C-alpha positions as CSV (number, residue, x, y, z in Angstrom):
1,X,0.0,0.0,0.0
2,X,1.6,3.3,-1.1
3,X,2.3,5.9,1.7
4,X,-0.2,8.7,1.9
5,X,0.8,12.0,0.2
6,X,1.8,14.6,2.8
7,X,-0.5,17.7,3.1
8,X,2.5,20.0,3.9
9,X,6.2,19.5,3.2
10,X,9.0,21.7,4.6
11,X,12.4,21.8,3.1
12,X,15.3,23.5,4.9
13,X,13.0,26.2,6.2
14,X,14.9,29.1,7.8
15,X,13.4,32.3,9.3
16,X,14.8,35.2,11.4
17,X,13.1,38.3,12.8
18,X,14.4,41.7,11.7
19,X,16.4,42.0,14.9
20,X,18.4,39.0,13.9
21,X,16.8,36.5,16.2
22,X,16.7,33.2,14.3
23,X,13.5,31.2,15.1
24,X,13.8,28.3,12.6
25,X,17.0,27.0,11.1
26,X,16.9,24.6,8.1
27,X,13.8,22.8,9.4
28,X,12.7,19.9,7.2
29,X,9.8,17.5,7.6
30,X,6.2,16.9,6.6
31,X,2.7,16.8,7.9
32,X,0.4,13.9,6.9
33,X,-3.2,14.0,5.9
34,X,-5.7,14.1,8.7
35,X,-5.3,16.0,12.0
36,X,-2.0,16.8,13.6
37,X,-1.2,18.4,16.9
38,X,2.0,20.6,16.7
39,X,3.7,20.8,20.1
40,X,6.9,22.2,21.4
41,X,8.3,24.6,24.1
42,X,7.3,28.3,24.1
43,X,9.6,30.2,21.8
44,X,10.5,27.3,19.6
45,X,8.6,28.7,16.6
46,X,5.3,26.9,16.4
47,X,3.2,29.9,15.6
48,X,5.9,31.2,13.3
49,X,5.9,27.9,11.4
50,X,2.1,28.1,10.9
51,X,2.4,31.7,9.6
52,X,5.1,30.5,7.1
53,X,2.9,27.7,5.9
54,X,0.0,30.1,5.6
55,X,2.1,32.5,3.5
56,X,1.8,35.2,6.2
57,X,5.6,35.3,6.5
58,X,8.3,34.7,4.0
59,X,11.2,32.4,4.8
60,X,14.8,33.6,4.5
61,X,15.5,30.3,2.7
62,X,14.0,27.0,2.1
63,X,10.5,26.2,0.9
64,X,7.0,25.1,1.9
65,X,4.8,22.9,-0.3
66,X,1.1,22.5,0.5
67,X,-1.2,20.1,-1.2
68,X,-4.0,22.6,-1.8
69,X,-5.3,26.0,-0.5
70,X,-4.3,26.8,3.1
71,X,-6.5,28.8,5.5
72,X,-5.3,30.1,8.9
73,X,-6.8,30.9,12.3
74,X,-4.3,33.1,14.2
75,X,-3.7,32.9,17.9
76,X,-4.6,36.5,18.5
77,X,-8.2,37.2,17.4
78,X,-8.9,40.6,18.9
79,X,-12.3,41.7,17.6
80,X,-12.5,44.9,15.7
81,X,-15.5,46.7,17.3
82,X,-16.9,47.4,13.8
83,X,-16.7,43.7,12.7
84,X,-19.8,41.5,12.5
85,X,-20.3,37.8,12.0
86,X,-20.0,38.3,8.3
87,X,-16.4,39.6,8.8
88,X,-15.6,36.8,11.2
89,X,-16.8,34.2,8.7
90,X,-14.7,35.8,6.0
91,X,-17.5,36.2,3.5
92,X,-17.7,40.0,3.6
93,X,-16.8,40.5,-0.1
94,X,-19.4,38.0,-1.3
95,X,-22.2,39.4,0.9
96,X,-21.3,43.0,-0.2
97,X,-21.3,42.0,-3.8
98,X,-24.8,40.4,-3.5
99,X,-26.1,43.5,-1.8
100,X,-24.7,45.7,-4.5
101,X,-26.3,43.7,-7.3
102,X,-29.6,43.7,-5.3
103,X,-29.4,47.6,-5.3
104,X,-29.0,47.5,-9.2
105,X,-25.3,47.4,-9.8
106,X,-24.3,45.5,-12.9
107,X,-20.4,45.4,-12.7
108,X,-19.2,42.0,-14.0
109,X,-16.6,41.9,-11.2
110,X,-19.3,41.6,-8.7
111,X,-20.7,38.5,-10.4
112,X,-17.2,37.1,-10.5
113,X,-16.8,37.7,-6.7
114,X,-20.1,35.8,-6.0
115,X,-19.5,32.9,-8.4
116,X,-21.9,30.2,-7.3
117,X,-22.3,31.5,-3.7
118,X,-25.6,33.3,-4.1
119,X,-26.9,31.4,-1.0
120,X,-23.8,32.2,1.1
121,X,-25.8,33.8,4.0
122,X,-28.3,30.9,4.2
123,X,-25.4,28.4,4.2
124,X,-23.5,30.5,6.8
125,X,-26.5,30.4,9.2
126,X,-26.9,26.7,8.7
127,X,-23.2,26.0,9.2
128,X,-23.2,28.1,12.5
129,X,-26.3,26.3,13.7
130,X,-24.8,22.9,13.0
131,X,-21.8,24.0,15.1
132,X,-24.0,25.0,18.0
133,X,-24.2,28.7,17.4
134,X,-27.8,29.6,16.7
135,X,-27.5,33.2,15.5
136,X,-29.7,34.3,12.5
137,X,-28.4,37.9,12.2
138,X,-25.0,37.8,10.5
139,X,-24.7,41.6,10.9
140,X,-24.5,41.1,14.7
141,X,-21.3,42.7,16.1
142,X,-18.7,40.2,17.1
143,X,-18.3,42.0,20.4
144,X,-21.8,40.9,21.4
145,X,-21.1,37.2,21.3
146,X,-19.0,34.9,23.6
147,X,-15.4,34.0,22.9
148,X,-16.5,30.4,22.3
149,X,-19.1,31.5,19.7
150,X,-16.6,33.7,18.0
151,X,-14.0,30.9,17.7
152,X,-16.6,28.5,16.4
153,X,-17.8,31.1,13.9
154,X,-14.2,31.6,12.7
155,X,-13.7,27.9,12.3
156,X,-17.0,27.6,10.5
157,X,-15.8,30.3,8.1
158,X,-12.7,28.3,7.3
159,X,-15.0,25.3,6.5
160,X,-17.2,27.4,4.4
161,X,-14.4,29.0,2.4
162,X,-13.5,25.4,1.3
163,X,-9.8,25.5,2.2
164,X,-7.9,22.2,1.6
165,X,-5.7,22.6,4.7
166,X,-6.6,24.4,8.0
167,X,-4.0,25.8,10.3
168,X,-5.3,26.6,13.8
169,X,-3.2,28.4,16.4
170,X,-4.4,28.0,20.0
171,X,-8.1,27.7,19.0
172,X,-9.3,27.1,22.6
173,X,-7.2,29.7,24.3
174,X,-9.2,31.8,26.9
175,X,-12.4,29.8,26.3
176,X,-14.5,28.5,29.1
177,X,-15.4,24.8,29.4
178,X,-18.5,25.1,27.3
179,X,-16.7,27.0,24.5
180,X,-13.9,24.4,24.5
181,X,-16.3,21.6,24.2
182,X,-17.9,23.1,21.1
183,X,-14.5,23.8,19.5
184,X,-13.4,20.2,20.4
185,X,-16.5,18.8,18.7
186,X,-16.0,20.9,15.6
187,X,-12.3,20.1,15.2
188,X,-12.8,16.4,16.1
189,X,-15.2,16.1,13.1
190,X,-12.9,18.0,10.7
191,X,-12.6,16.1,7.5
192,X,-9.5,17.4,5.7
193,X,-6.0,18.0,6.9
194,X,-5.7,20.3,9.9
195,X,-2.6,21.3,11.9
196,X,-3.3,22.5,15.4
197,X,-1.0,24.3,17.8
198,X,-2.4,24.0,21.3
199,X,-1.6,23.4,25.0
200,X,-5.1,22.0,25.5
201,X,-4.5,18.4,26.3
202,X,-8.1,17.4,25.6
203,X,-7.9,18.9,22.1
204,X,-4.5,17.3,21.5
205,X,-6.0,13.9,22.4
206,X,-8.4,14.3,19.4
207,X,-5.5,14.4,16.9
208,X,-4.5,11.5,14.7
209,X,-0.8,12.5,14.7
210,X,1.5,14.6,16.9
211,X,4.4,16.6,15.5
212,X,7.1,18.0,17.8
213,X,9.1,21.1,16.9
214,X,12.3,20.8,18.9
215,X,15.9,22.0,18.6
216,X,15.5,22.9,15.0
217,X,13.9,19.7,13.9
218,X,10.4,18.5,13.2
219,X,9.6,14.9,14.3
220,X,6.3,13.2,13.5
221,X,4.7,10.6,15.9
222,X,1.6,8.5,15.2
223,X,-1.3,9.0,17.6
224,X,-2.5,11.7,19.9
225,X,-0.4,13.6,22.6
226,X,-0.6,10.7,25.1
227,X,0.9,8.3,22.6
228,X,3.6,10.9,21.8
229,X,4.5,11.2,25.5
230,X,4.6,7.4,25.9
231,X,7.0,7.1,22.9
232,X,9.2,9.9,24.2
233,X,9.3,8.2,27.6
234,X,10.4,4.9,26.0
235,X,13.0,6.7,23.9
236,X,14.3,8.4,27.0
237,X,14.6,5.1,28.9
238,X,16.5,3.6,26.0
239,X,18.7,6.7,25.8
240,X,19.5,6.6,29.5
241,X,20.4,2.9,29.2
242,X,22.7,3.7,26.3
243,X,24.3,6.5,28.4
244,X,25.0,4.1,31.3
245,X,26.4,1.5,28.9
246,X,28.6,4.1,27.2
247,X,29.8,5.5,30.5
248,X,30.8,2.0,31.5
249,X,32.7,1.5,28.2
250,X,34.5,4.8,28.9
251,X,35.5,3.6,32.4
252,X,36.7,0.3,31.0
253,X,38.8,2.1,28.4
254,X,40.3,4.4,31.0
255,X,41.3,1.4,33.2
256,X,42.9,-0.3,30.2
257,X,44.8,2.9,29.3
258,X,46.1,3.1,32.9
259,X,47.1,-0.6,32.9
260,X,48.8,-0.2,29.5
261,X,50.6,2.9,30.6
262,X,51.9,1.1,33.7
263,X,53.1,-1.8,31.5
264,X,54.9,0.6,29.1
265,X,56.4,2.4,32.1
266,X,57.6,-0.9,33.5
267,X,59.1,-1.9,30.2
268,X,60.9,1.4,29.9
269,X,62.3,1.0,33.4
270,X,63.4,-2.5,32.6
271,X,65.1,-1.4,29.4
272,X,67.0,1.3,31.3
273,X,68.0,-1.3,33.9
274,X,69.3,-3.8,31.3
275,X,71.3,-1.0,29.6
276,X,72.8,0.0,32.9
277,X,73.7,-3.6,33.7
278,X,75.1,-4.0,30.2
279,X,73.0,-7.2,29.9
280,X,72.9,-6.9,26.1
281,X,75.4,-5.5,23.6
282,X,74.6,-1.9,22.3
283,X,73.2,-3.0,18.9
284,X,70.8,-5.4,20.6
285,X,69.8,-2.8,23.2
286,X,69.0,-0.4,20.4
287,X,67.0,-2.9,18.4
288,X,65.0,-3.9,21.5
289,X,64.4,-0.3,22.4
290,X,63.2,0.6,18.8
291,X,61.0,-2.4,18.7
292,X,59.5,-1.6,22.1
293,X,58.9,2.0,21.2
294,X,57.1,0.9,18.0
295,X,55.0,-1.6,19.9
296,X,54.2,1.0,22.6
297,X,53.3,3.6,20.0
298,X,50.9,1.2,18.3
299,X,49.4,0.3,21.7
300,X,48.9,4.0,22.6
301,X,47.4,4.7,19.2
302,X,45.0,1.7,19.5
303,X,44.0,2.7,23.0
304,X,43.5,6.4,22.0
305,X,41.3,5.3,19.1
306,X,39.2,3.1,21.4
307,X,38.9,5.8,24.0
308,X,37.9,8.4,21.4
309,X,35.3,5.9,20.0
310,X,33.9,5.3,23.5
311,X,33.7,9.0,24.2
312,X,32.0,9.6,20.9
313,X,29.4,6.9,21.7
314,X,28.9,8.5,25.1
315,X,28.4,12.0,23.5
316,X,26.0,10.5,21.0
317,X,24.0,8.8,23.7
318,X,23.9,11.9,25.9
319,X,22.7,14.0,22.9
320,X,19.5,11.8,22.9
321,X,18.7,12.8,26.5
322,X,16.2,15.6,26.7
323,X,17.3,18.5,28.8
324,X,13.8,19.8,29.6
325,X,14.3,20.8,33.2
326,X,11.9,19.9,35.9
327,X,11.5,21.9,39.1
328,X,13.2,20.4,42.2
329,X,12.3,22.7,45.0
330,X,11.8,22.3,48.8
331,X,9.6,25.3,49.8
332,X,9.3,26.8,53.3
333,X,6.4,25.5,55.3
334,X,3.7,28.2,55.5
335,X,2.4,26.5,58.7
336,X,-1.3,26.1,57.8
337,X,-2.9,23.9,60.5
338,X,-5.7,21.6,59.2
339,X,-8.4,23.4,61.2
340,X,-7.4,27.0,60.3
341,X,-10.0,29.0,58.5
342,X,-8.6,30.3,55.3
343,X,-11.4,31.8,53.4
344,X,-15.2,31.6,52.8
345,X,-17.3,32.1,49.7
346,X,-20.9,33.1,49.9
347,X,-23.3,32.6,46.9
348,X,-26.0,35.0,46.0
349,X,-28.5,32.7,47.8
350,X,-26.6,33.2,51.1
351,X,-25.1,29.7,51.3
352,X,-21.5,29.8,52.6
353,X,-18.5,27.6,51.7
354,X,-15.7,27.5,54.2
355,X,-12.1,26.8,53.1
356,X,-9.9,25.6,56.0
357,X,-6.4,24.1,56.3
358,X,-4.2,23.4,53.3
359,X,-7.2,22.6,50.9
360,X,-7.0,22.9,47.2
361,X,-10.1,24.4,45.7
362,X,-11.2,25.2,42.1
363,X,-13.7,27.8,41.0
364,X,-15.1,27.0,37.6
365,X,-17.8,28.4,35.4
366,X,-18.5,30.0,32.0
367,X,-16.7,33.2,30.9
368,X,-18.3,36.4,32.2
369,X,-20.0,35.0,35.4
370,X,-17.6,36.9,37.7
371,X,-14.9,34.4,38.7
372,X,-12.0,36.8,38.4
373,X,-14.1,39.5,40.2
374,X,-14.7,37.0,43.0
375,X,-10.9,36.4,43.4
376,X,-10.2,40.1,43.3
377,X,-12.6,40.7,46.1
378,X,-11.0,37.9,48.1
379,X,-7.6,39.5,47.8
380,X,-8.6,43.1,48.1
381,X,-11.2,42.7,50.8
382,X,-13.6,44.9,48.9
383,X,-17.2,43.9,49.5
384,X,-19.2,42.4,46.6
385,X,-22.3,44.0,45.1
386,X,-25.6,42.9,46.6
387,X,-27.0,39.8,44.9
388,X,-23.7,38.5,43.7
389,X,-21.2,35.9,45.1
390,X,-18.8,37.2,47.7
391,X,-15.5,36.0,49.1
392,X,-13.7,36.8,52.4
393,X,-10.1,35.9,53.3
394,X,-9.2,35.0,56.9
395,X,-5.5,35.1,56.3
396,X,-3.2,38.0,55.4
397,X,-0.4,36.1,53.7
398,X,-1.9,35.7,50.2
399,X,0.1,35.1,47.0
400,X,-1.5,35.8,43.7
401,X,-0.5,34.4,40.3
402,X,-2.6,35.8,37.4
403,X,-2.4,35.2,33.7
404,X,-1.4,38.9,33.3
405,X,1.7,38.5,35.5
406,X,0.9,42.0,36.8
407,X,2.9,41.7,40.0
408,X,6.2,42.0,38.1
409,X,8.2,45.2,37.6
410,X,9.6,44.8,34.0
411,X,12.2,47.6,34.5
412,X,13.7,45.8,37.5
413,X,16.0,42.8,37.5
414,X,14.8,39.3,38.5
415,X,16.7,39.5,41.7
416,X,15.2,43.0,42.5
417,X,11.7,41.6,41.9
418,X,12.1,38.7,44.2
419,X,14.1,40.6,46.9
420,X,11.1,43.0,47.2
421,X,9.0,40.1,48.6
422,X,11.8,38.5,50.6
423,X,14.0,41.4,51.8
424,X,15.4,39.5,54.8
425,X,16.6,36.4,52.9
426,X,20.3,36.5,52.0
427,X,20.9,37.0,48.3
428,X,23.0,33.8,48.1
429,X,20.0,31.8,49.5
430,X,17.6,33.5,47.1
431,X,19.9,32.6,44.2
432,X,19.9,29.0,45.3
433,X,16.1,29.0,45.6
434,X,15.7,30.7,42.2
435,X,18.0,28.1,40.6
436,X,15.7,25.3,41.9
437,X,12.8,27.1,40.1
438,X,14.9,27.2,36.9
439,X,15.7,30.9,37.2
440,X,19.5,30.9,37.2
441,X,22.8,32.2,35.8
442,X,22.8,35.6,34.1
443,X,19.0,35.5,33.9
444,X,18.9,36.5,37.6
445,X,20.4,39.9,36.9
446,X,18.5,40.7,33.7
447,X,15.5,43.1,33.5
448,X,12.3,41.1,33.7
449,X,11.0,42.9,30.6
450,X,13.8,41.4,28.5
451,X,12.8,37.8,29.3
452,X,10.7,35.4,27.2
453,X,7.1,34.7,28.2
454,X,8.1,31.4,29.8
455,X,10.9,33.0,31.8
456,X,8.7,35.8,33.0
457,X,6.2,33.3,34.2
458,X,8.8,31.4,36.2
459,X,9.9,34.7,37.8
460,X,6.3,35.5,38.7
461,X,5.9,32.0,40.2
462,X,9.2,32.5,42.1
463,X,7.9,35.8,43.5
464,X,4.8,34.0,44.9
465,X,6.5,30.9,46.2
466,X,9.6,32.6,47.7
467,X,7.8,35.3,49.6
468,X,9.1,35.5,53.1
469,X,7.3,34.7,55.3
470,X,5.6,32.2,52.8
471,X,2.0,32.8,51.8
472,X,-0.6,30.6,53.6
473,X,-2.9,30.9,50.5
474,X,-2.1,31.0,46.8
475,X,-4.7,32.3,44.4
476,X,-4.3,31.5,40.7
477,X,-6.4,33.0,38.0
478,X,-6.2,31.1,34.7
479,X,-2.5,30.4,35.3
480,X,-2.0,28.1,32.3
481,X,-3.3,30.4,29.6
482,X,-0.5,31.0,27.1
483,X,1.8,28.4,28.8
484,X,3.4,25.6,26.8
485,X,2.9,22.1,28.1
486,X,6.4,21.9,29.6
487,X,5.9,25.1,31.7
488,X,2.5,23.8,32.8
489,X,4.3,20.7,34.0
490,X,6.8,22.9,35.9
491,X,3.9,24.8,37.5
492,X,2.3,21.5,38.7
493,X,5.7,20.4,40.1
494,X,6.0,23.7,42.1
495,X,2.4,23.6,43.4
496,X,2.9,19.9,44.4
497,X,5.7,21.0,46.7
498,X,3.6,23.8,48.3
499,X,2.0,23.0,51.7
500,X,-0.5,25.8,52.0
501,X,-4.0,26.4,50.7
502,X,-4.7,26.9,46.9
503,X,-7.7,28.5,45.2
504,X,-7.6,28.3,41.4
505,X,-9.8,29.6,38.6
506,X,-9.2,27.7,35.4
507,X,-10.9,26.2,32.3
508,X,-8.0,23.8,31.8
509,X,-9.5,20.5,32.9
510,X,-6.2,18.6,32.4
511,X,-4.5,21.0,34.7
512,X,-7.2,20.9,37.4
513,X,-7.3,17.1,37.3
514,X,-3.6,16.9,38.2
515,X,-3.7,19.4,41.0
516,X,-5.2,16.9,43.4
517,X,-8.1,19.1,44.2
518,X,-10.1,18.7,47.5
519,X,-13.2,20.3,46.0
520,X,-14.6,22.2,43.0
521,X,-17.4,24.8,42.9
522,X,-19.1,26.1,39.8
523,X,-20.2,29.8,39.7
524,X,-23.1,30.6,37.5
525,X,-24.3,33.9,36.1
526,X,-26.8,34.3,39.0
527,X,-24.0,34.2,41.5
528,X,-24.8,30.7,42.8
529,X,-22.0,28.4,43.8
530,X,-22.6,24.7,43.2
531,X,-20.4,21.9,44.6
532,X,-19.1,19.8,41.6
533,X,-17.0,17.3,43.6
């Protein structure tokens, strides 16, 4: 059976930004038909690669070949206040052409624009309805619909425009659980080739293939993200065994070199002793010395070759070990007794939920119901409006980590930002603690504003976790938005080492499931809090 024809082929693709920063360097590879999740660390160039495939950027060198027309959904989809559903669907030119003809225009170019799409508005409404968005008025402003509806509409527009290949960059970012489900359903039923960049584990599990962009290479794996992780784990186990074997071979060669050096030294001492004792005549001594030197030279050369070969094998084995760092941190104990009252939430119906001890609590609910406002009231102590949910904290040591990272001073260095919350901790100790949070080396002295997104997040996390005295409660507001999967893993590691109370707002179900929650409460638009677990 012949191999399927790739939907996209990359050949030595190279791209740099105007400031000289090289994002992609001679990347080659291909994407198969069907659905593919594109994964990789923040900053590795995933979004840039999609824009190159879509023709939004031009490579410095190399080429992209696509088996058909490509359509692209960007990561940033900020709505223009003047845009309507017609614009979001991408059918503005056709709709305007139909309207112009209906007003009496007879320009042939208008008919060319419409083609066979005279029923475009009826098909658009039907497509939206099939995707779960029941909106009949296509002139409705995009700003009046939810983020989930806007994303579904944008995806529906790609389907309507009939592109052969769809490129989707973080399609579920900032969506609530309901919006994510609708997008999951739409993408899961996608017929043609689709390449998705996402940190949404549920969405990545719907993919038929997983492609990883890493260290300048694109590697394709069969199956969804979980199958990719299993394969990587098996590869790493094999690589670690190869490293141990290669290290053993190097040790053996070193011992053999030492033993050979001792034999050569002994032979040289014996030759000098024989000459001193005049055991042999001069010509014989010279012949024996020359012969010994040749033999010793061959032995040294052979041993050098074997040592170099063993070291090359070790280097090759070590190169297969991934250096994606994991956090290894022992945090100060915030001293939160099991019975200590931490906070309480009161729904609009007057029912109160009490958080006590080092509990881990999630607040979920659709976008716009007031989850962030609830957290802000908890932290600031400002009373909630009548008829809405309210929160009161009973501890003063509260750490906050928001998706905006608004506690950071971008003009100050990393060390200055952290020293501000731990002024009495010696700098040497702070450096050690920062290193265990993967904030190390020259990065500690750089301005926060000069760091990458992932680096800034680790600094914000360090600022919360290293506060002295440590916070008894950490509040997290959508902490995984815009985080790659590796940084999310690091956040889970850090929170796993924290012994205080946690209250988190998140739509990321995979993240919540791994936090070992004690309870989850859903907030609805009426301000009611319902226990979900």
